[in-house]
C-alpha positions in Angstrom: -7.9 0.1 -52.4 -7.5 2.1 -55.5 -6.9 0.9 -59.1 -3.8 -1.3 -59.5 -1.4 -1.2 -62.4 1.8 -3.2 -63.1 5.0 -1.3 -64.0 8.3 -2.6 -65.2 10.8 -0.9 -63.0 13.8 0.9 -64.6 17.0 2.2 -63.1 15.3 5.5 -62.3 12.9 3.5 -60.0 15.7 2.2 -57.8 14.4 3.9 -54.6 10.9 2.5 -55.0 12.4 -0.9 -55.9 14.8 -0.8 -52.8 11.9 0.1 -50.6 9.5 -2.6 -51.7 12.3 -5.3 -51.9 13.4 -4.5 -48.3 9.7 -4.6 -47.1 9.4 -8.0 -48.9 12.5 -9.4 -47.2 11.4 -8.1 -43.8 8.0 -9.7 -44.2 9.2 -13.0 -45.6 12.5 -13.5 -43.8 12.8 -10.9 -41.0 15.2 -8.1 -40.5 17.7 -10.4 -38.8 18.1 -12.5 -41.9 21.5 -12.3 -43.6 20.0 -11.6 -47.0 18.0 -8.6 -45.6 21.1 -7.3 -43.8 23.2 -7.6 -47.0 20.6 -5.9 -49.2 19.8 -3.2 -46.7 23.4 -1.9 -47.2 23.2 -1.7 -51.0 24.2 1.5 -52.7 22.1 3.3 -55.4 24.5 1.8 -57.9 23.9 -1.8 -56.7 20.1 -1.3 -56.8 20.4 0.1 -60.4 22.6 -2.8 -61.4 20.0 -5.2 -60.2 17.3 -3.4 -62.3 19.6 -3.6 -65.3 20.4 -7.3 -64.9 16.8 -8.6 -64.4 13.3 -7.5 -65.2 11.5 -6.3 -62.1 7.8 -5.7 -62.1 5.9 -3.9 -59.3 2.1 -3.8 -58.8 1.3 -0.2 -57.9 -1.8 1.0 -56.1 -2.4 4.7 -55.4 1.2 5.5 -56.5 2.7 3.0 -54.0 4.3 -0.3 -54.9 2.6 -3.1 -53.0 4.0 -6.1 -54.8 7.0 -7.3 -56.7 8.2 -10.1 -59.0 11.6 -10.6 -60.7 12.2 -12.3 -64.1 15.6 -13.5 -65.3 16.6 -15.0 -68.7 18.1 -18.4 -68.4 19.9 -19.0 -71.7 18.0 -18.8 -75.0 15.2 -21.2 -73.9 13.7 -20.0 -70.6 12.9 -17.2 -68.2 13.0 -17.8 -64.5 10.5 -16.0 -62.2 11.4 -15.3 -58.6 10.6 -13.4 -55.4 6.9 -13.0 -55.9 5.7 -10.9 -52.9 2.7 -8.9 -52.0 2.2 -6.5 -49.1 -0.1 -8.4 -46.6 -2.8 -5.7 -47.0 -2.8 -6.3 -50.7 -3.2 -10.1 -50.6 -6.3 -12.0 -51.7 -7.3 -9.4 -54.4 -5.8 -11.1 -57.5 -2.8 -8.9 -57.6 -0.3 -11.8 -57.5 -1.9 -13.3 -60.6 -1.7 -9.9 -62.3 2.0 -9.6 -61.5 2.8 -13.1 -62.7 0.8 -12.6 -65.9 2.7 -9.5 -66.7 6.0 -11.3 -66.1 4.9 -14.1 -68.4 3.9 -11.5 -71.1 7.4 -10.1 -70.9 8.9 -13.6 -71.1 7.0 -14.1 -74.4 8.6 -11.0 -75.8 11.9 -12.6 -75.1 11.1 -15.4 -77.5 11.8 -18.1 -75.0 10.0 -21.5 -74.9 9.5 -21.9 -71.1 8.9 -19.9 -68.0 9.9 -21.6 -64.8 9.7 -20.9 -61.1 10.0 -22.6 -57.7 7.4 -22.5 -55.0 7.1 -24.0 -51.5 5.0 -27.2 -51.7 2.8 -25.9 -48.8 2.1 -22.5 -50.3 -1.4 -23.2 -51.6 -2.2 -19.6 -52.4 0.8 -19.1 -54.7 0.4 -22.5 -56.3 -3.3 -21.7 -57.1 -2.1 -18.5 -58.8 0.4 -20.4 -60.9 -2.0 -23.2 -61.7 -4.6 -20.6 -62.9 -2.1 -19.3 -65.4 -1.3 -22.8 -66.7 1.9 -23.6 -64.8 2.4 -27.3 -64.1 4.7 -29.1 -61.6 7.8 -30.1 -63.6 10.1 -31.4 -60.9 11.5 -31.1 -57.4 13.2 -28.0 -56.3 15.4 -27.4 -53.3 14.2 -28.4 -49.8 10.4 -28.1 -49.6 10.0 -26.6 -53.1 8.6 -27.8 -56.4 9.6 -26.5 -59.8 6.7 -25.3 -62.0 6.9 -24.5 -65.7 4.8 -23.0 -68.4 5.3 -23.4 -72.1 5.1 -20.0 -73.9 6.2 -20.8 -77.4 
């Protein structure tokens, strides 16, 4: 695998974003999932709108996005990270940590106090990534999830 870099996606990257997002949904939920079916019908304008509304970061290897994470402001105090995904062939190489670290760096530029996220309680790999960056369990999430947070102020 070539050298990896993280890029913040802009509206002009909507095609690449759509492609990696749909791959992530297929891998995570399957192509019969309602969320996949809905997003697979998005227009260019809808993908661009999503890129305007939230910060989206992709890890790129050999000019191909192989991972994604979203970041959304939640008021003046926090940024929420969501939808961390890596292509199965790119897993186990530290790229998830690289993606999360870049999203946390961006959150610091937003002058917030906390970064939060939710993760499945049984997802040991993801939890290890978050733990290594200083996130701590801060509460129960929905269903089988926990909420984790990181102070960045």
